[in-house]
N, C-alpha and C positions, 0 to 999 in steps of 0.2 A: 663042475667048477669053472668059472670064467677066467679069462686072462687077467693077470694083475694090472692095476692102473699104471699110467705112465710114471707117476711119482714112485710107486712101489718098484717098478722095473729099474728105475735109476738107482735106487738104494741097493737092490739085489746085485746089479751089475757092478757097482762100486765095491761091494763086499767080495764078490768073486774075483775081482782084479786087484784087491788089496789096496785100494786108494779111498780117499775121502769122497763122499757123495757131494757133488757140487750143488749149488742152489741157483735156480733160474733168477735172472734179473740183471740190472745194469752193473757194470764194474765200477767201483768207487773212483778209479782214476779217470773215468769218462767225464767228470765234471757234473754240473747240475743236471739232474735227470730230466728227460723229456717225458711227458705223459700223453698217452693216446687214450682218448675218450670216445665212445661210440654210443649211438642211440637214435631215437626218433624225435624230430623237432616238434615240440609242443607250441612254442612261441619264439619269435626272434625279432630283435630291434637292432639299430646300429651299434648298441653298446652291450646288449645282453642276449644270451641264447638259453632257452630252457628246453631240456630234453628228457625223455624217459629212457633210462638205460636198460641193459639186457636183463637186469634183475627186477624191472618194473618200478624202480625208484625215480623220482624226479630230481634232476640236477640243474642248478642255475650257475652259469659260467659267464664271466666278463669277457667281452670281445675287445681285444687290444686295438688301439687306434690304427696300428699298422697291419692288422689282420687281413688276409686275403681268403677268397673262397673260390671253389670250382664246382660247376655242375654242367659238364659238357663243354663249357667255355668259362673263362674267368668272370665272376659276378661279384657284386657287393654282398657281404654277409647278410645284410638286412633283406635282400631280395630272394633268399632261399625259401622254398615253399614249406609251409607247415605240413607235417606228415612225411617229409623227406628223411631218409636214413643218412646220418652223417658219421664221419670219422674225423676227429679233430686232434691237432697237436697243441698241447697246452703246457704252460710254464707255471712256476710258483705253486707247487703241489697240485697241479692239475686244475687250477681255478681260473687261469687267464689264457684264453684261446688266441693263437696267432695264425693258424692255418686250418681251413675246413675243406673237406672233400665230401660232396653230397651225392648220394645215389651212385657212387662210383662202383664199377665192376670191371673185371678183367676176364677175357675169353682166351684161353690157351688150349690148343689141341691140334689134332690132325684133321684136315679138311676131308669130309665125307662126300658132300655134294654142294653145289652152288647153283642158284637160280636167280633170274632177273636180268634186266638190261640197264636199268637206272639204279634204283635201290636194289642192293644185292642181298639175298637171303642165303646164309651159309650154315650148314650143319657140321658141327665139330664133334670128333671123338676125343673126349677129355680124359681118357684113361679108364681102366677097368673098374676103378672104385669111384669115379666121378661121373661116368656115363656120357651120354650125348647131350649136346646143347645147340640151340638154334639162335643165331645172331643176325642182325640187320646192319648193313653198312649203308648209310644214307648216300644218295647220289652226290651231294655236295662235298662229301669227305672221301669219295672213292679215289680221286686223284692223289691225295696225300697218302692214303693207304697203299695204293699200287706202286708208289715210288719205292717203298721199303718192303712191299710184299708183291713182287711182280708175278709170282706163280700162284694165282688163286685157282688152283686145280686140285682135284681129289688126290690124296696121298701126301701133299705137302703140309708143312707145319704152319700154324697161324698163331699170332699173339697180339691182341689188341686191347685197348682200354676204352671204356665207354660209360654209358649211363643206363642203369636199369630203371625202366619206367613201367611199373606193374609187372607183367609177365614178359615184356619185351626188353631185349638188350640191344641198344644201338651203339655200335662201336665207332668212335670218332678219332682215335689216335692209334698209330702203330706203337706197340710196346718194344719192338726190336726190329732189326733187319732180318727178313726171312732167310733161314738157312737154305742153301742151294740144293740140298739133298732131300730125298723122300724121308718121311718120318721113320720108316723101317730101316734106313741105311745110315745109322748113326756112325760117325767115324770111330775107329777103335782108339782107346787111350794110349798114350805113349808108354813104352816099357818102364817097369819099375827099376830103380837103381839103389844100390847100397847107400845108406845114410840119407834116404829121402826125407825131406823137411817135415818137421812135426806140424807145421801150419801150411795149409793149402790155399792158394790164391785162385780167384775166379770171380764169378758173378753171383750176387744175391738178388733174388726177385721176390715178388709177393703173389699171392693168389687169394681169391675170395671164397675158396672151397672150405675154409675152416668155419667152425661154429662162431656165431657172433660173440664178441668179447673174449675169444680164445687167444692166448699167446702161445706160440710154438712154431715148429718148423716141419716141413716135409723134406725128406732126404732121399736121393736117388738110390744109394747103394744099401738097401735093406734086403735081407733074405726073403725070398718069395714065400717060403713056408712060414715065416714069422709074421708076415703082414697079410697074407692072403691076396697078394697083388702079383698076378702072373707077369706083369710088364715091368717089374722092378729089376734091379741089377744091370741097368744100362746107363752108361755115361761115357763121354769122351774125355773125362778127367780121371786120373788114377786115384780113386777115392777108396778109403778103407771101408770094409763092411762094418755096419753098426746095427744095433737093435732098437726097436721102439723103446722110448724112455731114456735113451742116451742123451747126455748133455753136451751140446756144442758150444764152444766159445766163438761167437761171431763178432768180427770187427769190421766196421764200416771204415774203409780206408779214406773215404772222402770227408768224413766228419771226425775221425779218430775216436768214435764211440764204440764200446764193446759191451757185450752182454752174454750171459749164459742163457741158452734157449733149448728147451727140451724138444727132441724129435717125437712128434705126435702122429705123423702120417707118412705115407709112401709118396715120394717125389718122382714117380716114373715119367711124368711128362717133362719135368724140369731136366731130367737126365738126357732127353733127346735133343735138347737145344745146345749145339756147340757154337754159341755166339759169344759176343764180347759186350761189356758195358763200357761206355765212354764218358761217364759222369765226371771223372777227375783223372784224366789220362785214360789209357786203354788197358782193360783187364786182360789177363790170359783167357783163352777160350774155355767155355764151359760153365754151366750153372751148377754151383756147388751146394746151394741151399735155397729153398723156397719158403719164405716166411709168411706167417699170418699178417694181415694188414696192421694190427696193433703192434706186433713185434717190429715190423718194418719201419713204422713211424717212430717208435721209441729209439731206434738206432739211428735216427736222423734222415731216413729215406723220404723221398717225395713220391707219393703214389702215382702221380701223373707221369713222372719220368720213368717209373717202372723197375729200376734196378740201381744198385750201387756196387762199386768195386769192393770186394770183400776178401777177408781171410777167415778160415775156420780152423779150429783145433779142438781136441777133446777136452771136455770140462772135467 
């Protein structure tokens, strides 16, 4: 017999703890919902974009006059290539697009090796369940990357945003300032204290390691035996242990949007980053949740900025 599904786990956990099983999705007090739409571009013009979504269905969406797009740099929506993979933020029941990210990817991991003198080729260890990944930093962007990632050496952490072009990933933006410690030397969390707050503040980020079209979160403090992830249970934030299927209430403090998000994966790499987000003020140190791109966008996040200041609580 296999493990129960994420939804089934959530129901079982709620029954065991004697509380109502929450429902994933935006909180009503967050205002008009944002919709994240993903797919492959079939056709695009200044006013209309046609995509094939993850279910193989064709969708036609209006491009708002104020809409912007990104594919390594800011571009006009009509200049996006047919065949590109897009994630879009849409309004009005998901029919009017106001922001498009094309072929965007994020490379997060510990540096294994680095080669090259101009264009740099870096191999990353992205965790026991995500494996290794090779990225290229083009020469024209190495200066910008090195300002925030000065230690491009084996053992240090790396986090960058770029464009996936076929099998190649070209990183063009730093997603964070590189932690000064080696990936294996994560600072210990502060001691717990009586009456610790029910909601925990820190940084929410996103990763592209989720299935296309998936909504959910990766969380650092999962039991290794439950997830099959030997690198779990590491964080510089005093986080409670949760199980796969748990429902987190995630609040974007920059947009005041909240949503219930299911824990669907192990966030062992997120737990090794004891960094801050500075999108609206400065967050406390530590990544407390790593969201799928769709969940991140629907909470008001900008994929190229990479993070938002967040609070989490149990759903």
